[in-house]
N, C-alpha and C positions, 0 to 999 in steps of 0.2 A: 513378573514380570514389571521389574524396579524401575526401570526406565518410564514404562508409561504411568508408573503409580507417581512417580516425580514429577511428570508432565501433569497429571490431573490435581495435583495439589497446590502447583504453581498457579493454574487457571482457576483453580476455587479462590484462592489466595488473592490475585486482580479483583476478582468479580464479586470479592467481599469488598476491595479496597477502594473499586471504580465505582460504589453503590455510589450515588449523589445524596443517599440519606444518612446523616450523620447528627449528633447533639449540636451543631454550630449550624446545622439547616432548618434544624426544626419543622422537618416533613411529617405528616401523621397519615400521607396515601398508605393504602397496605399494598403491599406485594403479591404477586401472585406466586402459587408455589413455582418449585421448581420441577419441572418433567424429567427426569431422568432418563427413562425411558425412550423420550425424543430424544434427548439429546445422544443416546447410545446409538438410537435409530440414524439418526442424522451424521453423526461417525463415521459409523458402517458406509452411508451412502456416499461420501466426501470419498470414503478409500479406493471404494470400489471403482466410481469415477476417476481417481485417479489414475488407479492400475490401466484403466479399459484407454483412458487419452492419454497417457505415456506410450501402452503398448501401440495403440495408430500409429503414435508419431514414428518411436522407433522401427515400426514393420514398412516406413515411409522414407526411410535414408537407408545408403548404404553404411552398417556398422564397422564395415572392416576399415573402415579409413581411421577410426578413433583407436584402433588396438597393430596395425602398420605404419609406415612412415609418412600415409597419404595426406594424414592432416595435422600438421603443426600449428603452433603459433608463434607470430616472431616477436623475440623477445623484447625488442625496444617499444613495438603495438601495445603487447601486454604491460609494458610499465608504464604508460602513459596513462591508459586504463586505470589501473590500479590507484596512478595515484589524484586521477578525478573523481576517485570514488570519494573519499575525505572530504573535499572540496562539496560534492555535491549534499553531502549528508551535513556538512556545517550551514550550507545554504540553508538547507529547509530547518534544520535546530534554532538557526537565528529568526527566522522566519516565524516556527513555533514562539520563539520567545517573546517576538514582538506581541505575538497576536494575545500571550497568556499575559502580559503587563497594564493589556486595558482592564482584566479583573483583578487582578492583587501584583503589588511588586515584589516580583521574584528575582534572585539569582539568573544570570546567567548558566551555570553549573545543574543548577535544579532543575530548569526549562529542558538542558540538555538530556536528564538522566530522566526525566518524563519522555520526552519524543524518544530515548531508544528502549525503555520498557514499552510504549505501543507499537515499536516497528516488530519488537520480539512476541508480543502478543496477535500483532495483526498479521503476520504471516502464517499463523496456526489456525485462522478464523475466514471464513468463506467473506470474498467481499473485502478483506480486509476489515470487518466491525471491529476486530479485537482493538484496531488503535484507540479507543476510546478510554483503554487501558492506560493513556496519557494520563487520566486524571485523576488517580490513585495517588498522585504524588502530591495532590494541591488540597488537604483537607480541610473541609468548611466551606470549596467552592466548587466541588467535581461538578454539580448538575451543569454548570453554568462553561468550565472546561469541556466538558463532552460537548456542547453545543458548538466551541470553537476548535472542536477536531474535524465537525461537520462542516466549517464554513473553508476551514485549512483544505479538505479533501474538494471542494466544491473550486476553489482557485486553483486546485493541478490539473482538473480538470478542466479548466476554462483556456488557462494556459497552454497545457497540450495540443488541443485540437485548434489555439489559434495559429501555432506552430505549423500546426496539418496545413491550416488554410493557407497561412501566408506564401509556405514552401512549396505547396502542393498544385498551387492553382493551374499550373501549366504541365502540372506531369500525371498526378492521377487520375483516375479516371472521375466524373463531373460529381457522378451516384455518391464517392465516396467524398466530394468535397462538401454534397449538400449534407450526406450526413455529420459532418462535421461541424456544419453549421447549427444542425439541429443540435446538436449535444452542447455547442456552444450557448445557444439561448436557453437551456433547462440549466445548465449551471450561473447564468444571471439571474435566473429565474429564479434558483438557491439560494444566492447571495444577496438577494433583493427579498426575500421572505422566508427566510431561515426558519421561524417557528413552523410554516405549512410543509416546510421540506423536509425536515427531521422527521417529525412524525409520518409523514406519508411515506417516506423510504422505509422507515422500519416497519411499516405496515406491509408494503411490497414485500420486503426481505419474507417477513413472514410465511407468504404464500405460496414460497419454494420449499417443497419435499427435503431437500438436503441441509437446509438451515431450522426450519422449526420455526418456536418459540425468539423472536428478538430479542438479541442483547442488549437493546437500547433500554433501557428503564423508563416508566409512565411518569416517575419525576422532570423528570428536562423538560417537559411540556412548558413548566411553568417558568424556566429558568434559561430562556434563549438570548442568547449574545448580541448584539450585531454591533462589530468594530467601529469605530471614527472612520469618515471616509480616507482621513490622511494615514492613517492605518493602514487600510486597506492598499491603497494605492504603494506605499512603500512594501508590500508583501506582495504584492503582485510584481513588483521590480526585482524580489530575491526570488519569486516562482520562475522567473523568466530565466533569470541568471541559474537556477539549480538544475532546470529538466535543457536549456540551452549545453550547459554539463553534462548530464547523463546522456542526452543524445550523440555528440562531440566522440564522449566514451564509447558508447555503443560503435559508430561509425570506424571507430579505431581499434574495436575487436572483430569489425568483419575486414575490414583493412589486414588487419593481423593473421586471417584465418584464410587468406588468399581471394576476397575478392575483389573486384575490380569495378566500384561507382563511384561518382561526386557525394559531395558531403551535405548538399542540397534534396539528393534525391534521398539520404538516410532522413534528414530532420524531415520528409514529406510523406512517409511512411511509418517511420516506427511509430508514428501516434496510435495509428490504429492498433498496432502491438499492444501500446500500454493501456489504451482502453479496453479492448477484448480480455486481455488480461485481467481485470478489476473484475470481472462477472464472476459472482462467487459458485464457482462448479468444483473447480480440487484444490488440494491440500496447497500452499504456497504454489496456487497458479500453476502447477506442474503439466505440463502437456498444452498447456492452452497457451502461455506465453511461447512455448517453443513451435508449436504446431502452427499459430499465428505468425509467428516471422520468420517458418518456412512457406509459407503459400504467400504473405506480404512481397518479401523480398524477392520470389520465386519469379515474379513475375518481369524484373529487374535482369535477372540473370543470375540470380546470387545462387550457388550452389543449394541445395535443402542442407545438407549436413556442415557445410559452414554457418547458413541462416542457425538452425539449432544450436549448435557451439555456441556462437556468439550471445546469443538470448541468455542461455545458462550461464554463461562466465559473466556477465553483468549481473544475472541475480545474484551470485556468488561474492564478487567482488564488492555489491554495495549494501544488498536489502540483506544476503545472508550473514556477513560480518556485520552489522549493524544488531540485526536482531539476535545473535551469540551474546552482543556487549548487553544488550537491554535485560538477557534471561540471568546475567549478570547480576544485575542490580536488582532481580527479583529475589534471587538466589540470596543476596546478602542483607535482604529486607524481610525476609521471612522471619518470624518469632522463632522458629528451631533453632536460627544460626543467631538470634542475639539482638533481631531486626526488631521496630515498634509494633510490626504486625497492625492486623485490623483494629478498628476500635466499636 
């Protein structure tokens, strides 16, 4: 199984590169041994869950519309959606660059490269924990960069739920709005006390049988970074622009597949899809994202097939493309290909 072996080598290399312990850090904390059996069992469980969830989603829709002329996307809408994907990614990369510069003066190119590496590994890990691989590109400051990834993700959650509250106040059920408020409060608490949030999140992940031993190293506990308020404010604006862009993109995909609804409804409902797909269940959130979209938008007369198609198309034109770009960076920097390799 060549493909599986190559993927294993990539992931091993990233784990070595992302480790916050190096000569510059001078951290002597002992590392827990890697439990290969735990990792394998976790992979098996995630694979089975992925097959199960995808199977449930596929059994809930009419697959015939995908094989005949029943479901086709309009070219104009697809073109707009594809054009908005790089805008979203550029805004997210610019945000990461701004955060990274609070620790080290780095070029925008290097920040983009580390962002893409994080995207590629994040797709393959539960709860996108693998996005800490962004730190692999910053030798000497990896521990701090790992905590900045946590700050970045907390800000994403905060903006998504705020958009859900603003646009869903008069549309979605009160219980959902209340859930948005609770999640927003948790995200704010995360940003206020990143040290406690990072360590408790890692402990919570370890309790999940399909995650096992957390991939967040112990050494990051002593390297928590709290960006200046001015930087947080600027990155918050970039986050609003980024998620506003991806929500508009999703709306055009829905319209392109034949849905009839207004933009306000999409902005109100889509946050629940974004939040649920972050739950560490399946590989690349397959099935979870599509199933949530099917149920969430079904309440607004969007056909299940349309919601599933739009959710998967959005994943392909944004996350999947960026992940593939990140994998090329990882490949180019492997020692076997002339890269520097882990030190």
